[in-house]
C-alpha positions as MATLAB code, in Angstrom:
seq = 'XXXXXXXXXXXXXXXXXXXXXXXXXXXXXXXXXXXXXXXXXXXXXXXXXXXXXXXXXXXXXXXXXXXXXXXXXXXXXXXXXXXXXXXXXXXXXXXXXXXXXXXXXXXXXXXXXXXXXXXXXXXXXXXXXXXXXXXXXXXXXXXXXXXXXXXXXXXXXXXXXXXXXXXXXXXXXXXXXXXXXXXXXXXXXXXXXXXXXXXXXXXXXX';
ca = [
     133.625   75.700   96.540;
     131.650   78.996   96.716;
     130.319   78.563   93.402;
     128.611   75.205   94.387;
     127.408   76.673   97.580;
     125.769   79.392   95.673;
     124.169   77.185   93.405;
     123.084   74.558   95.970;
     119.229   75.699   95.995;
     119.511   75.692   92.093;
     120.688   72.195   91.821;
     118.419   70.950   94.531;
     115.324   72.525   92.814;
     116.465   70.588   89.647;
     117.106   67.272   91.410;
     113.849   67.420   93.412;
     111.704   68.401   90.331;
     113.331   65.460   88.357;
     112.537   63.095   90.996;
     108.908   64.334   91.331;
     108.525   64.020   87.492;
     109.497   60.325   87.667;
     107.627   59.513   90.754;
     104.542   61.577   90.448;
     102.256   59.478   92.857;
     104.894   59.625   95.492;
     105.481   63.270   95.045;
     101.864   64.064   95.167;
     101.343   62.023   98.436;
     104.476   63.895  100.103;
     103.086   67.284   99.014;
      99.627   66.429  100.162;
     100.924   65.010  103.553;
     103.405   67.787  104.342;
     101.826   70.904  102.714;
      98.073   70.413  102.588;
      97.548   72.838  105.347;
      99.391   75.508  103.265;
      97.501   75.132  100.108;
      94.306   76.647   98.814;
      91.819   73.826   98.837;
      94.156   71.448  100.273;
      94.692   69.251   97.442;
      96.715   69.128   94.081;
      96.667   67.568   90.814;
      99.496   64.888   90.310;
     101.083   67.027   87.599;
     101.360   69.970   90.044;
     103.370   67.886   92.614;
     106.921   68.101   91.292;
     107.109   71.838   91.003;
     105.551   72.409   94.565;
     107.952   70.058   96.073;
     110.997   71.578   94.362;
     109.700   74.900   95.277;
     109.402   73.963   99.225;
     112.559   72.292   99.208;
     114.388   75.406   97.614;
     112.929   77.733  100.284;
     114.290   75.414  103.021;
     117.587   75.191  101.172;
     117.887   78.927  101.087;
     117.161   79.319  104.682;
     119.796   76.505  105.360;
     122.361   78.489  103.441;
     121.897   81.692  105.519;
     121.645   79.692  108.729;
     125.002   77.991  107.885;
     126.731   81.136  107.290;
     125.322   82.872  110.318;
     126.183   79.874  112.479;
     129.705   80.100  111.358;
     129.798   83.782  112.013;
     130.319   84.721  108.364;
     128.975   87.518  106.318;
     125.770   87.037  104.449;
     125.839   88.860  101.067;
     123.111   91.333  100.656;
     121.770   89.707   97.567;
     121.335   86.234   99.366;
     118.953   88.223  101.834;
     117.135   89.419   98.440;
     117.159   86.032   97.136;
     115.561   84.745  100.441;
     113.086   87.302  100.406;
     112.011   86.684   96.626;
     112.039   82.825   96.868;
     109.934   82.917  100.155;
     107.441   85.349   98.750;
     106.933   83.865   95.192;
     107.480   80.286   96.356;
     104.897   80.538   99.161;
     102.533   81.911   96.404;
     103.248   79.183   94.163;
     102.402   76.592   97.015;
      99.358   78.258   98.313;
      97.710   78.806   94.908;
      99.401   75.697   93.401;
     100.310   77.910   90.449;
     103.985   77.678   88.988;
     103.458   81.191   87.496;
     104.917   82.856   90.711;
     108.113   80.697   90.962;
     108.806   81.109   87.321;
     108.997   84.849   87.812;
     111.809   84.262   90.709;
     114.912   84.200   88.378;
     113.670   87.232   86.531;
     113.076   89.370   89.609;
     116.354   88.335   90.961;
     118.202   89.264   87.742;
     116.387   92.563   87.499;
     117.291   93.216   91.240;
     121.049   92.873   90.182;
     120.672   95.035   87.291;
     118.881   97.768   89.222;
     121.454   97.529   92.030;
     124.260   97.936   89.652;
     122.490  100.707   87.537;
     121.282  102.624   90.594;
     124.625  102.370   92.502;
     126.409  104.070   89.376;
     123.899  106.589   88.510;
     122.519  107.634   91.946;
     125.291  106.752   94.438;
     128.171  107.084   92.027;
     129.520  103.902   93.204;
     130.617  101.307   90.747;
     129.892   97.953   92.306;
     131.478   95.869   89.759;
     134.672   97.644   90.479;
     134.216   97.194   94.103;
     134.128   93.528   93.509;
     137.008   93.198   90.871;
     139.460   96.084   91.468;
     141.828   93.723   93.395;
     142.093   91.492   90.400;
     142.744   94.108   87.686;
     143.403   97.778   87.037;
     141.140   99.542   84.467;
     140.733  103.059   83.351;
     137.577  104.736   84.782;
     135.639  104.883   81.599;
     136.221  101.076   81.290;
     134.953  100.348   84.861;
     131.797  102.438   83.902;
     131.244  100.486   80.568;
     131.886   97.097   82.353;
     129.238   98.045   84.926;
     126.787   98.892   82.278;
     127.680   95.569   80.273;
     126.573   93.577   83.431;
     123.445   95.647   83.871;
     122.416   94.653   80.262;
     123.340   91.091   80.689;
     121.173   90.716   83.797;
     118.447   92.618   82.147;
     118.529   90.233   79.266;
     118.719   87.208   81.336;
     115.402   88.346   83.139;
     113.694   88.765   79.848;
     114.913   85.397   78.253;
     113.654   83.486   81.512;
     110.245   84.890   81.113;
     110.386   83.740   77.300;
     111.360   80.206   78.211;
     108.974   80.133   81.108;
     105.947   81.078   79.305;
     106.499   79.645   75.855;
     107.927   76.307   76.785;
     106.882   73.521   79.288;
     107.618   73.579   82.978;
     110.299   70.855   82.386;
     112.008   72.776   79.742;
     112.130   75.837   81.998;
     113.607   73.809   84.821;
     116.137   72.509   82.612;
     117.110   75.955   81.286;
     116.990   77.433   84.741;
     119.957   75.162   85.608;
     121.903   74.407   82.413;
     120.880   77.464   80.475;
     121.356   80.141   83.109;
     124.739   78.716   84.188;
     126.022   78.146   80.692;
     125.105   81.476   79.545;
     126.744   83.110   82.605;
     129.873   80.915   82.016;
     130.139   82.112   78.519;
     129.627   85.641   79.336;
     132.341   85.512   82.072;
     134.793   83.826   79.944;
     134.164   86.342   76.967;
     134.757   89.195   79.474;
     137.876   87.673   81.021;
     139.477   87.360   77.319;
     138.488   90.979   76.668;
     139.974   92.128   79.896;
     142.860   89.728   80.207;
     145.531   92.454   79.597;
     144.267   94.288   82.685;
     144.372   91.307   85.091;
     147.094   91.805   87.813;
     149.846   89.284   87.552;
     150.687   87.371   90.750;
     153.675   88.767   92.777;
];
């Protein structure tokens, strides 16, 4: 359930973009009616409407996520705050300049923030964040924990670079598809491979 909650903005981004692609005139009208005062020049091309509408909805969805957690007095993960900051800044720039370059950088910035947090905590604070998150499920030798942390750093660094490659070598529609299916698919494959390699360390249920 938490997995779907975390992916809510990404899924909504995909759905709204696809709707905008299939209903360009309606999407352009909706963007013009609701966001003209937020955009440079106040008007956009029909082809720009789907990504602008999807971006605006994603900002709102991320705010709603945090609002929901706060209303229920639940902890808001630090990375969710970081995600809100990134999507608000880059999303607002995308809407104002009606330029999808900014929003296409969002996954990369977030991935690289994850990588920097994991690497910085290990090298500077001497704290292994992967161990903090996973030590209740498995017991690993200290060198394995250190390697596992670095493997996650490498994964996020590569994912950030791959996002940029797809974003600026393929169409926006292709990038939107990759953002949902490619990103989630690669994450799933990575986690399954990691689980298989570490299966002997996973604690058995008492």
